[in-house]
Backbone as numpy.savetxt, mean C-alpha at the origin, in Angstrom:
# Nx Ny Nz CAx CAy CAz Cx Cy Cz
-13.23 -5.53 11.76 -12.54 -5.84 10.51 -13.07 -4.98 9.37
-12.15 -4.40 8.60 -12.57 -3.62 7.45 -12.19 -4.32 6.15
-11.08 -5.08 6.17 -10.65 -5.87 5.01 -10.38 -7.29 5.48
-10.98 -8.25 4.79 -10.75 -9.65 5.11 -10.38 -10.44 3.86
-9.25 -11.11 3.91 -8.80 -11.98 2.83 -8.80 -13.40 3.37
-9.47 -14.31 2.66 -9.66 -15.66 3.19 -9.36 -16.70 2.12
-8.31 -17.48 2.33 -7.99 -18.60 1.46 -7.65 -18.22 0.03
-7.05 -17.05 -0.14 -6.77 -16.56 -1.51 -5.62 -17.33 -2.14
-5.86 -17.82 -3.34 -4.86 -18.56 -4.11 -4.81 -17.98 -5.52
-3.60 -17.85 -6.05 -3.45 -17.33 -7.42 -2.36 -18.10 -8.13
-2.59 -18.37 -9.42 -1.60 -19.07 -10.24 -1.44 -18.35 -11.57
-0.21 -18.28 -12.06 0.06 -17.88 -13.43 0.13 -19.15 -14.25
-0.85 -19.35 -15.12 -1.02 -20.63 -15.81 -1.14 -21.71 -14.74
-0.23 -22.66 -14.68 -0.31 -23.70 -13.65 0.70 -23.46 -12.53
1.44 -22.34 -12.60 2.47 -22.07 -11.60 1.88 -21.36 -10.40
1.96 -21.96 -9.21 1.39 -21.31 -8.03 2.22 -20.10 -7.60
1.54 -18.99 -7.36 2.20 -17.76 -6.90 1.78 -17.43 -5.47
0.50 -17.59 -5.18 -0.02 -17.38 -3.83 -0.84 -18.60 -3.43
-0.68 -19.04 -2.19 -1.40 -20.22 -1.71 -2.04 -19.94 -0.35
-3.35 -20.01 -0.30 -4.10 -19.97 0.96 -3.73 -18.76 1.83
-3.81 -17.56 1.22 -3.51 -16.33 1.94 -4.74 -15.89 2.73
-4.57 -15.77 4.04 -5.68 -15.38 4.91 -5.18 -14.36 5.93
-5.85 -13.21 5.99 -5.52 -12.20 7.00 -6.64 -11.18 7.07
-6.62 -10.36 8.10 -7.58 -9.28 8.29 -6.86 -7.98 8.59
-7.47 -6.87 8.18 -6.95 -5.55 8.50 -8.09 -4.73 9.09
-7.79 -4.02 10.16 -8.83 -3.26 10.86 -8.72 -1.76 10.55
-9.77 -1.05 10.89 -9.83 0.39 10.65 -8.67 1.11 11.32
-8.14 2.12 10.63 -7.03 2.95 11.11 -5.71 2.18 11.19
-5.64 1.04 10.52 -4.45 0.20 10.63 -3.70 0.16 9.30
-2.36 0.19 9.40 -1.50 -0.01 8.23 -0.85 -1.38 8.37
-1.05 -2.22 7.37 -0.43 -3.54 7.34 0.63 -3.56 6.25
1.84 -3.95 6.60 2.94 -4.03 5.64 3.14 -5.47 5.21
3.21 -5.67 3.89 3.51 -6.98 3.33 4.99 -7.01 3.01
5.70 -7.92 3.64 7.15 -7.98 3.54 7.58 -9.33 3.00
8.77 -9.36 2.40 9.29 -10.61 1.88 10.25 -10.36 0.74
11.02 -11.36 0.34 12.00 -11.18 -0.72 11.35 -11.01 -2.08
12.15 -10.63 -3.07 11.65 -10.54 -4.43 11.06 -11.88 -4.87
9.94 -11.81 -5.56 9.30 -13.03 -6.05 8.42 -13.73 -5.04
8.24 -13.13 -3.86 7.42 -13.78 -2.83 5.92 -13.65 -3.12
5.54 -12.71 -4.02 4.13 -12.55 -4.37 3.48 -11.31 -3.79
4.28 -10.34 -3.35 3.72 -9.16 -2.68 2.84 -8.33 -3.61
3.38 -7.97 -4.77 2.61 -7.16 -5.72 1.41 -7.94 -6.24
1.59 -9.22 -6.50 0.47 -10.06 -6.97 -0.66 -10.07 -5.95
-0.31 -10.10 -4.68 -1.34 -10.09 -3.64 -2.15 -8.81 -3.68
-1.49 -7.67 -3.81 -2.23 -6.40 -3.91 -3.17 -6.42 -5.10
-2.70 -6.92 -6.22 -3.52 -6.91 -7.43 -4.67 -7.90 -7.36
-4.52 -8.93 -6.55 -5.64 -9.84 -6.32 -6.68 -9.22 -5.40
-6.22 -8.44 -4.43 -7.15 -7.82 -3.50 -8.11 -6.89 -4.23
-7.60 -6.10 -5.18 -8.50 -5.17 -5.88 -9.00 -5.71 -7.21
-8.80 -7.01 -7.44 -9.37 -7.71 -8.61 -8.77 -7.28 -9.93
-7.59 -6.65 -9.91 -6.85 -6.48 -11.17 -6.49 -7.86 -11.69
-6.14 -8.75 -10.78 -5.93 -10.16 -11.09 -7.04 -10.97 -10.42
-7.51 -11.99 -11.11 -8.59 -12.81 -10.57 -8.02 -14.03 -9.86
-8.24 -14.15 -8.55 -7.71 -15.30 -7.82 -8.33 -16.61 -8.32
-7.56 -17.68 -8.17 -8.09 -19.01 -8.52 -9.13 -19.45 -7.50
-8.95 -19.03 -6.26 -9.91 -19.35 -5.20 -9.73 -18.36 -4.06
-10.67 -18.40 -3.13 -10.60 -17.50 -1.98 -11.48 -16.29 -2.14
-11.64 -15.54 -1.08 -12.50 -14.36 -1.09 -11.77 -13.15 -0.53
-12.19 -11.98 -1.02 -11.74 -10.70 -0.49 -12.99 -9.91 -0.12
-13.10 -9.54 1.13 -14.28 -8.81 1.59 -13.88 -7.47 2.19
-14.67 -6.47 1.87 -14.53 -5.16 2.50 -15.84 -4.86 3.20
-15.75 -4.75 4.50 -16.95 -4.56 5.33 -18.02 -5.58 4.96
-17.59 -6.85 4.88 -18.44 -8.01 4.61 -18.96 -8.10 3.18
-18.57 -7.15 2.31 -18.99 -7.21 0.91 -17.93 -7.96 0.10
-18.33 -9.07 -0.53 -17.42 -9.87 -1.34 -17.15 -9.13 -2.65
-15.89 -8.78 -2.89 -15.56 -8.00 -4.09 -15.79 -8.79 -5.38
-15.87 -10.10 -5.30 -16.13 -10.90 -6.50 -17.52 -10.61 -7.05
-18.39 -10.07 -6.22 -19.75 -9.76 -6.64 -19.95 -8.28 -6.92
-18.85 -7.52 -6.97 -18.93 -6.08 -7.20 -18.47 -5.74 -8.61
-19.02 -4.69 -9.18 -18.57 -4.20 -10.47 -17.23 -3.50 -10.30
-16.55 -3.26 -11.42 -15.27 -2.54 -11.37 -15.45 -1.16 -10.77
-16.56 -0.51 -11.08 -16.83 0.81 -10.54 -17.02 0.77 -9.03
-17.75 -0.24 -8.56 -17.97 -0.37 -7.12 -16.66 -0.65 -6.39
-15.81 -1.47 -6.99 -14.52 -1.76 -6.37 -13.68 -0.48 -6.29
-13.71 0.31 -7.37 -12.94 1.56 -7.39 -13.44 2.55 -6.35
-14.70 2.45 -5.97 -15.21 3.33 -4.92 -14.72 2.90 -3.54
-14.37 1.64 -3.41 -13.94 1.11 -2.12 -12.44 0.97 -1.98
-11.75 0.74 -3.10 -10.33 0.43 -3.06 -9.54 1.39 -3.95
-8.52 2.01 -3.39 -7.60 2.86 -4.17 -6.26 2.15 -4.25
-5.67 2.17 -5.44 -4.42 1.44 -5.67 -3.37 2.40 -6.20
-2.23 2.46 -5.53 -1.09 3.26 -5.99 0.00 2.28 -6.41
0.24 2.21 -7.71 1.21 1.25 -8.24 2.63 1.68 -7.92
3.53 0.73 -7.97 4.93 1.04 -7.70 5.51 1.95 -8.76
5.18 1.68 -9.99 5.69 2.49 -11.09 4.55 2.87 -12.03
4.44 4.14 -12.32 3.50 4.62 -13.32 4.14 5.82 -14.00
4.03 5.87 -15.29 4.65 6.94 -16.04 3.80 8.20 -15.99
4.37 9.32 -15.58 3.62 10.58 -15.57 3.14 10.96 -16.96
1.91 11.42 -17.04 1.37 11.89 -18.31 1.44 13.41 -18.38
1.18 13.93 -19.56 1.16 15.38 -19.76 -0.17 15.91 -19.24
-0.25 16.04 -17.91 -1.49 16.45 -17.26 -1.10 17.23 -16.01
-1.90 18.22 -15.66 -1.58 19.01 -14.47 -1.82 18.19 -13.21
-1.17 18.58 -12.14 -1.37 17.88 -10.87 -2.83 17.95 -10.44
-3.47 19.10 -10.64 -4.88 19.24 -10.25 -5.74 18.22 -10.99
-5.56 18.12 -12.30 -6.37 17.18 -13.08 -6.03 15.73 -12.74
-4.76 15.47 -12.44 -4.36 14.11 -12.08 -5.04 13.67 -10.79
-5.11 14.58 -9.82 -5.76 14.26 -8.56 -7.28 14.17 -8.75
-7.84 15.06 -9.53 -9.28 15.05 -9.79 -9.73 13.72 -10.41
-8.85 13.06 -11.15 -9.20 11.76 -11.73 -9.58 10.73 -10.67
-9.10 10.96 -9.45 -9.48 10.05 -8.37 -10.96 10.06 -8.06
-11.65 11.11 -8.47 -13.09 11.20 -8.24 -13.91 10.46 -9.30
-13.24 9.97 -10.32 -13.94 9.34 -11.45 -14.95 8.26 -11.04
-14.63 7.35 -10.11 -15.62 6.33 -9.74 -16.91 6.89 -9.15
-16.87 8.14 -8.67 -18.03 8.74 -8.01 -18.80 9.69 -8.92
-18.25 9.99 -10.09 -18.87 10.96 -10.98 -19.92 10.28 -11.85
-21.14 10.78 -11.81 -22.24 10.18 -12.58 -22.32 10.81 -13.97
-22.41 12.14 -14.02 -22.51 12.82 -15.31 -21.32 13.74 -15.53
-21.21 14.76 -14.69 -20.13 15.73 -14.83 -19.45 15.95 -13.48
-18.27 16.54 -13.55 -17.55 16.89 -12.33 -18.39 17.89 -11.55
-18.57 17.63 -10.27 -19.39 18.50 -9.44 -18.51 19.49 -8.66
-19.18 20.46 -8.06 -18.48 21.42 -7.20 -17.82 20.68 -6.04
-18.50 19.65 -5.54 -17.95 18.86 -4.44 -16.65 18.16 -4.86
-16.61 17.61 -6.09 -15.40 16.95 -6.58 -14.24 17.94 -6.63
-14.51 19.14 -7.11 -13.46 20.16 -7.21 -12.99 20.57 -5.82
-13.95 20.75 -4.89 -13.59 21.14 -3.53 -12.74 20.07 -2.86
-13.08 18.80 -3.06 -12.30 17.71 -2.46 -10.88 17.70 -3.01
-10.76 17.94 -4.31 -9.44 17.97 -4.94 -8.61 19.12 -4.38
-9.20 20.30 -4.29 -8.49 21.45 -3.75 -8.07 21.21 -2.30
-8.98 20.66 -1.50 -8.68 20.43 -0.09 -7.57 19.40 0.08
-7.56 18.38 -0.76 -6.54 17.34 -0.66 -5.18 17.88 -1.09
-5.15 18.67 -2.14 -3.89 19.28 -2.56 -3.33 20.17 -1.46
-4.21 20.90 -0.78 -3.77 21.76 0.32 -3.25 20.93 1.48
-3.98 19.87 1.82 -3.59 19.04 2.96 -2.25 18.36 2.72
-1.98 17.98 1.48 -0.73 17.29 1.16 0.36 18.27 0.74
0.08 19.56 0.93 1.03 20.63 0.62 1.48 20.57 -0.84
0.49 20.41 -1.71 0.76 20.33 -3.15 0.12 21.47 -3.93
-0.43 22.46 -3.19 -1.13 23.55 -3.88 -0.23 24.26 -4.88
1.03 24.42 -4.54 1.93 25.15 -5.43 2.24 24.37 -6.71
1.85 23.09 -6.73 2.08 22.26 -7.92 0.81 22.04 -8.73
-0.28 22.66 -8.34 -1.58 22.38 -8.95 -1.56 22.46 -10.47
-0.88 23.46 -11.01 -0.89 23.66 -12.46 0.36 23.13 -13.15
1.24 22.51 -12.39 2.45 21.95 -13.01 2.14 20.59 -13.61
2.70 20.32 -14.79 2.49 19.02 -15.41 3.24 17.95 -14.63
2.61 16.78 -14.51 3.21 15.72 -13.72 4.51 15.19 -14.33
4.68 15.33 -15.64 5.93 14.86 -16.25 7.06 15.87 -16.07
6.81 16.94 -15.31 7.83 17.92 -14.98 8.10 17.94 -13.47
7.72 16.87 -12.80 7.88 16.80 -11.35 9.00 15.85 -10.97
9.50 16.02 -9.74 10.44 15.05 -9.19 9.69 13.78 -8.82
10.45 12.71 -8.54 9.82 11.46 -8.16 9.00 11.59 -6.91
9.51 12.33 -5.91 8.77 12.51 -4.67 7.50 13.31 -4.86
7.56 14.35 -5.68 6.38 15.17 -5.95 5.30 14.35 -6.65
5.72 13.59 -7.64 4.75 12.80 -8.40 4.12 11.71 -7.53
4.93 11.11 -6.67 4.39 10.07 -5.78 3.34 10.66 -4.85
3.56 11.88 -4.36 2.58 12.52 -3.50 1.30 12.83 -4.28
1.43 13.18 -5.55 0.25 13.40 -6.39 -0.54 12.10 -6.53
0.16 10.98 -6.74 -0.52 9.69 -6.86 -1.26 9.34 -5.58
-0.65 9.63 -4.44 -1.32 9.37 -3.16 -2.50 10.31 -2.98
-2.35 11.56 -3.39 -3.47 12.51 -3.31 -4.65 12.03 -4.15
-4.36 11.49 -5.33 -5.44 10.96 -6.18 -6.15 9.80 -5.48
-5.39 8.96 -4.78 -6.00 7.86 -4.04 -6.86 8.38 -2.89
-6.42 9.45 -2.24 -7.17 10.01 -1.10 -8.51 10.57 -1.56
-8.53 11.33 -2.67 -9.80 11.92 -3.11 -10.76 10.86 -3.65
-10.22 9.69 -3.92 -11.08 8.57 -4.33 -12.01 8.18 -3.18
-11.65 8.62 -1.96 -12.44 8.37 -0.75 -12.67 6.88 -0.54
-11.57 6.10 -0.52 -11.71 4.65 -0.44 -11.87 4.17 1.00
-12.23 2.92 1.13 -12.21 2.25 2.42 -10.85 1.61 2.65
-10.23 1.15 1.56 -8.94 0.48 1.62 -7.99 1.14 0.63
-6.78 1.46 1.08 -5.73 1.94 0.19 -4.67 0.85 0.05
-4.30 0.55 -1.19 -3.26 -0.41 -1.49 -2.10 0.34 -2.13
-0.91 0.21 -1.57 0.24 0.95 -2.08 1.41 -0.01 -2.28
1.89 -0.08 -3.51 2.98 -0.99 -3.87 4.29 -0.22 -3.85
5.12 -0.49 -2.85 6.41 0.18 -2.69 6.26 1.71 -2.81
5.48 2.33 -1.95 5.22 3.77 -2.09 6.44 4.66 -1.93
7.52 4.12 -1.35 8.72 4.95 -1.16 9.88 4.51 -2.05
9.61 3.65 -3.02 10.69 3.17 -3.89 11.34 4.33 -4.64
12.64 4.33 -4.68 13.44 5.30 -5.44 13.37 6.72 -4.89
12.85 6.89 -3.68 12.78 8.23 -3.10 13.91 8.42 -2.10
14.33 9.66 -1.92 15.35 9.94 -0.91 14.73 9.83 0.48
15.59 9.84 1.50 15.13 9.60 2.87 14.08 10.60 3.31
14.27 11.87 2.99 13.32 12.90 3.40 11.94 12.63 2.83
11.88 12.30 1.54 10.59 12.05 0.91 9.97 10.74 1.38
10.81 9.74 1.66 10.28 8.49 2.22 9.54 8.75 3.52
10.19 9.48 4.42 9.58 9.76 5.72 8.34 10.63 5.58
8.40 11.61 4.68 7.25 12.52 4.50 6.03 11.75 4.00
6.24 10.85 3.05 5.12 10.11 2.47 4.53 9.14 3.48
5.37 8.46 4.24 4.86 7.50 5.22 4.19 8.20 6.40
4.71 9.34 6.82 4.01 10.12 7.86 2.64 10.55 7.35
2.61 10.99 6.10 1.37 11.44 5.50 0.36 10.29 5.43
0.82 9.12 4.99 -0.06 7.96 4.90 -0.62 7.60 6.26
0.23 7.61 7.27 -0.23 7.28 8.63 -1.28 8.28 9.11
-1.06 9.56 8.82 -2.02 10.59 9.22 -3.36 10.39 8.51
-3.31 10.08 7.22 -4.53 9.89 6.43 -5.33 8.70 6.96
-4.65 7.59 7.19 -5.33 6.37 7.65 -5.95 6.57 9.03
-5.23 7.24 9.91 -5.75 7.45 11.26 -6.84 8.50 11.32
-6.92 9.35 10.28 -7.91 10.41 10.28 -9.18 10.07 9.52
-9.25 8.89 8.92 -10.42 8.48 8.15 -10.82 7.06 8.56
-12.03 6.70 8.24 -12.48 5.32 8.51 -11.98 4.44 7.36
-10.72 4.06 7.44 -10.11 3.30 6.36 -8.91 2.54 6.90
-8.28 1.76 6.02 -7.04 1.07 6.36 -6.15 1.09 5.13
-4.89 0.69 5.30 -3.95 0.65 4.18 -3.15 -0.64 4.24
-2.85 -1.16 3.06 -1.96 -2.31 2.92 -0.84 -1.88 1.99
0.41 -2.01 2.44 1.54 -1.54 1.65 2.57 -2.66 1.51
3.27 -2.67 0.39 4.42 -3.56 0.24 5.68 -2.72 0.41
6.69 -3.31 1.04 7.93 -2.59 1.26 9.11 -3.55 1.27
10.29 -3.03 0.94 11.52 -3.79 1.07 12.33 -3.34 2.28
12.19 -2.09 2.67 12.96 -1.55 3.78 12.28 -1.94 5.09
12.83 -2.95 5.76 12.21 -3.47 6.97 12.15 -2.43 8.09
13.24 -1.71 8.28 13.28 -0.76 9.39 12.27 0.36 9.22
12.09 0.82 7.99 11.08 1.85 7.74 9.68 1.29 7.94
9.45 0.07 7.48 8.15 -0.57 7.67 7.83 -0.72 9.16
8.82 -1.16 9.95 8.58 -1.36 11.38 8.27 -0.05 12.09
8.73 1.04 11.55 8.50 2.35 12.18 7.09 2.87 11.91
6.53 2.57 10.73 5.28 3.24 10.34 4.06 2.31 10.24
4.27 1.02 10.09 3.12 0.11 9.98 2.75 -0.45 11.35
1.55 -1.03 11.42 1.04 -1.59 12.67 1.13 -3.11 12.71
0.89 -3.74 11.56 0.94 -5.20 11.46 1.84 -5.57 10.27
2.38 -6.82 10.32 3.35 -7.22 9.31 3.06 -8.65 8.85
2.91 -8.80 7.54 2.75 -10.12 6.94 4.05 -10.46 6.21
4.69 -11.52 6.62 5.92 -11.97 5.96 5.56 -13.07 4.97
5.78 -12.80 3.69 5.51 -13.80 2.65 6.79 -14.56 2.33
6.64 -15.86 2.16 7.75 -16.71 1.73 7.19 -17.78 0.81
7.70 -17.82 -0.40 7.26 -18.82 -1.39 5.75 -18.80 -1.58
5.17 -17.61 -1.59 3.75 -17.47 -1.90 2.80 -17.77 -0.77
3.32 -17.98 0.43 2.46 -18.22 1.58 2.83 -17.25 2.71
1.95 -17.10 3.67 2.24 -16.26 4.83 3.06 -17.08 5.82
4.32 -16.73 5.96 5.18 -17.42 6.92 4.86 -16.97 8.34
4.59 -15.67 8.49 4.28 -15.14 9.82 3.45 -13.88 9.69
2.51 -13.70 10.62 1.71 -12.47 10.72 1.92 -11.94 12.14
2.59 -10.79 12.25 3.05 -10.32 13.54 2.70 -8.85 13.77
2.66 -8.47 15.04 2.65 -7.04 15.33 4.08 -6.63 15.69
4.29 -5.37 15.97 5.64 -4.85 16.16 6.37 -5.55 17.31
5.66 -5.88 18.37 6.31 -6.46 19.55 6.77 -7.89 19.31
6.29 -8.52 18.23 6.61 -9.92 17.98 7.74 -10.12 16.96
8.27 -9.03 16.43 9.33 -9.13 15.44 10.56 -9.80 16.06
11.13 -10.79 15.36 12.29 -11.50 15.88 13.29 -11.76 14.76
14.53 -11.96 15.15 15.57 -12.27 14.17 15.29 -13.60 13.49
14.70 -14.54 14.22 14.41 -15.86 13.64 13.50 -15.75 12.43
12.42 -14.98 12.57 11.48 -14.84 11.45 12.17 -14.21 10.24
12.91 -13.15 10.46 13.57 -12.46 9.35 14.61 -13.35 8.69
15.36 -14.09 9.48 16.36 -15.00 8.92 15.70 -16.09 8.09
14.58 -16.62 8.56 13.89 -17.68 7.83 13.28 -17.17 6.52
12.76 -15.95 6.54 12.10 -15.40 5.35 13.12 -14.92 4.31
14.16 -14.24 4.77 15.11 -13.62 3.84 16.39 -14.43 3.64
16.62 -15.40 4.50 17.79 -16.24 4.32 19.11 -15.59 4.64
19.10 -14.58 5.53 20.34 -13.92 5.94 20.33 -13.78 7.46
21.50 -13.90 8.09 21.56 -13.72 9.55 21.41 -12.26 9.93
20.62 -11.99 10.96 20.39 -10.62 11.41 20.31 -10.58 12.92
20.48 -9.40 13.45 20.19 -9.13 14.86 19.06 -8.11 14.90
18.19 -8.24 15.87 17.11 -7.28 16.06 17.33 -6.57 17.38
17.49 -5.27 17.32 17.61 -4.44 18.51 16.44 -3.47 18.56
16.25 -2.83 19.71 15.11 -1.94 19.89 15.59 -0.53 20.14
14.92 0.41 19.47 15.23 1.82 19.64 13.94 2.61 19.63
13.64 3.29 20.72 12.43 4.10 20.86 11.18 3.29 20.51
11.10 2.10 21.07 9.94 1.21 20.92 9.77 0.65 19.50
10.81 0.74 18.67 10.75 0.18 17.33 11.87 -0.84 17.15
11.57 -2.00 16.54 12.65 -2.95 16.24 13.52 -2.42 15.10
14.81 -2.67 15.21 15.77 -2.27 14.19 16.54 -3.52 13.76
16.56 -3.79 12.48 17.22 -4.98 11.95 18.64 -4.64 11.51
19.59 -5.41 12.01 21.00 -5.22 11.68 21.52 -6.48 11.00
21.84 -6.42 9.72 22.39 -7.61 9.04 23.73 -8.00 9.62
23.98 -9.30 9.72 25.24 -9.82 10.22 25.95 -10.53 9.06
27.18 -10.11 8.77 27.88 -10.74 7.64 28.65 -11.99 8.06
28.78 -12.21 9.37 29.42 -13.42 9.83 30.91 -13.42 9.70
31.50 -12.28 9.38 32.94 -12.19 9.21 33.55 -11.31 10.30
34.76 -11.65 10.69 35.46 -10.85 11.68 36.11 -9.64 11.01
36.12 -8.50 11.71 36.78 -7.31 11.18 38.28 -7.50 11.18
């Protein structure tokens, strides 16, 4: 186990949002958090990295309770890519270099610069190094945000809807890239997604949230129409294609 969440509960004022969330994520594993709008997916990510303080429960990374860690220590262990962030007037190189901030003691080191250059090259972003992020397409900027998370050298990556508003080509490119990164480092990733079929193709484990609780925690082979119908409230059929489940909504009407 690399990430362990145990009994996590969160409330906005007195309104319960998450109740008794418990799960584990292992090294080289991508876990997708799925569920309808308002199920608590984004809130769960923000509780994991302590942007939001849970009412109860623990979050541990390699047995270290994050409640006992400083913000700097958490940033060294956890990288967070938000669903929406406004690009600033900053070059892609500098935006990615900011990911090294939790590790910088006095000044940017040669190692920090080398890591940034290597990550830009690996993510095929070298040609954008000097371009301002507010002059990039959505797909380009999202890759820069992921590059910044990679140079942070985290143990856990949290990504909130990493493919939102992207075209199909960029969706697939980013998820392939994420899978390669996770499998090539001693780390794991937790992502929220709305597109079930894309999630089933690229993630390893799936947490279905319903009304702030985990309705089901499954691997790919356990995906069923019953679970999806119960969580989303719509009739579906699940078929298999190349070892991946494919969800087909059923409208219940005759042609």
